[in-house]
Structures are given as C-alpha cells and as structure tokens.
C-alpha positions as CSV (number, residue, x, y, z in Angstrom):
1,X,-2.8,11.1,-8.9
2,X,-5.6,10.7,-11.4
3,X,-9.0,9.6,-10.4
4,X,-8.6,6.2,-12.1
5,X,-5.3,5.5,-10.3
6,X,-6.9,6.4,-7.0
7,X,-10.0,4.1,-7.6
8,X,-7.6,1.3,-8.4
9,X,-5.6,1.8,-5.3
10,X,-8.7,2.1,-3.0
11,X,-10.2,-1.0,-4.7
12,X,-7.0,-3.0,-4.1
13,X,-6.9,-2.3,-0.4
14,X,-10.6,-2.6,0.2
15,X,-10.0,-6.4,1.0
16,X,-8.9,-7.7,4.3
17,X,-5.9,-9.8,3.1
18,X,-4.6,-7.1,0.7
19,X,-4.9,-4.4,3.4
20,X,-2.8,-6.6,5.8
21,X,-0.2,-7.3,3.1
22,X,0.1,-3.5,2.3
23,X,0.3,-2.6,6.0
24,X,2.9,-5.2,6.7
25,X,5.0,-4.0,3.8
26,X,4.7,-0.4,4.9
27,X,5.9,-1.4,8.4
28,X,8.8,-3.4,6.9
29,X,10.0,-0.4,5.0
30,X,12.0,0.0,1.7
31,X,13.9,-3.4,2.1
32,X,10.6,-5.2,1.6
33,X,9.9,-8.8,2.3
34,X,9.9,-12.1,0.4
35,X,6.5,-13.5,-0.6
36,X,7.2,-16.6,1.5
37,X,7.8,-14.5,4.6
38,X,4.6,-12.4,3.9
39,X,2.7,-15.7,3.7
40,X,4.1,-16.9,6.9
41,X,3.7,-13.7,8.8
42,X,0.0,-13.2,7.8
43,X,-1.0,-16.9,7.6
44,X,-2.1,-16.7,3.9
45,X,-1.8,-19.7,1.6
46,X,0.7,-19.0,-1.1
47,X,-1.8,-19.3,-3.9
48,X,-4.1,-16.8,-2.3
49,X,-1.1,-14.5,-1.6
50,X,0.0,-14.6,-5.2
51,X,-3.4,-13.3,-6.3
52,X,-3.3,-10.5,-3.7
53,X,0.2,-9.5,-4.6
54,X,-0.8,-9.3,-8.3
55,X,-3.8,-7.0,-7.3
56,X,-1.6,-4.6,-5.2
57,X,1.1,-4.6,-7.9
58,X,-1.5,-3.8,-10.7
59,X,-2.7,-0.9,-8.4
60,X,1.0,0.3,-8.2
61,X,0.8,0.1,-4.4
62,X,3.7,-2.4,-4.2
63,X,6.8,-3.0,-6.2
64,X,8.7,-6.3,-6.7
65,X,12.3,-7.2,-7.4
66,X,14.2,-10.5,-7.7
67,X,16.9,-11.5,-5.2
68,X,18.3,-14.8,-6.2
69,X,15.3,-17.2,-6.3
70,X,13.1,-15.0,-4.1
71,X,10.7,-12.2,-5.2
72,X,10.9,-9.3,-2.7
73,X,7.9,-7.0,-2.4
74,X,7.9,-3.5,-1.0
75,X,5.2,-0.8,-0.4
76,X,5.7,2.0,-2.9
77,X,5.6,5.0,-0.5
78,X,5.5,7.6,-3.3
79,X,2.2,6.1,-4.6
80,X,0.9,5.8,-1.0
81,X,1.7,9.4,-0.3
82,X,0.1,10.4,-3.6
83,X,-3.0,8.6,-2.6
84,X,-3.1,10.2,0.8
85,X,-2.5,13.6,-0.8
86,X,-5.3,13.1,-3.3
87,X,-7.7,12.2,-0.4
88,X,-6.7,15.3,1.7
89,X,-6.0,17.7,-1.2
90,X,-8.6,20.3,-0.1
91,X,-8.9,19.4,3.5
92,X,-10.3,22.1,5.8
93,X,-10.7,24.5,2.9
94,X,-7.0,25.1,2.4
95,X,-6.3,25.7,6.2
96,X,-3.5,23.4,7.3
97,X,-4.7,20.7,9.5
98,X,-3.4,20.3,13.0
99,X,-3.3,17.3,15.3
100,X,-6.9,17.7,16.4
101,X,-8.3,18.5,12.8
102,X,-8.7,21.7,11.0
103,X,-7.0,24.8,12.0
104,X,-3.6,25.6,13.6
105,X,-1.6,23.1,15.4
C-alpha cells in the first residue's frame, strides 16, 4: 500500500461508528450484509450509516454490490491485510514475530 492509501484507511476507521461497521463486516465475512441489517445491528440511523459507508468505501476498506433492491457491503480483506502488512512491514527488525512479540514462536 502507498502512504496515501494507508492514511485514508486509518482516517476512515478512526471514528467509533465506522470502526464498528468495519469490524462487523469483518466478522460477517465475504457474504457481507445489507445496509439495513448493519443499521439494525449497530443501532445507527440510516442517514448516518450512509455517510459512514461512503467514507469506508472511499478508503477502499469495504465493497458494495446490489442484490435486488438491497446494497450488500463487505469488508475488503485484501485491503485490510495490505494495511496490516504496511503497519508491520519492518516489525522486529526483520525477525519473525511470535505470539509474545519479537523473536521465535
């Protein structure tokens, strides 16, 4: 990932509702969830949710597709993994990290 993309992604999830939406979509998996169900699950007003979904989509953290009259949103795991990879790229000076931090498992 490029620095500009990383900053957009981090800015997008640096807000409580957007972080909650993203985490919910990660938990749901690749099938995603309709916007109406996201709003119900997280108790977010549809007008607010629309704004948050737009921000997450703009940051490329989520994708959307139409299914009938519903818009289904899903976390983009490739982008999420790219973000995590960027943040941990040179972790521990190149020594693979184990469960308790730097060094062997």
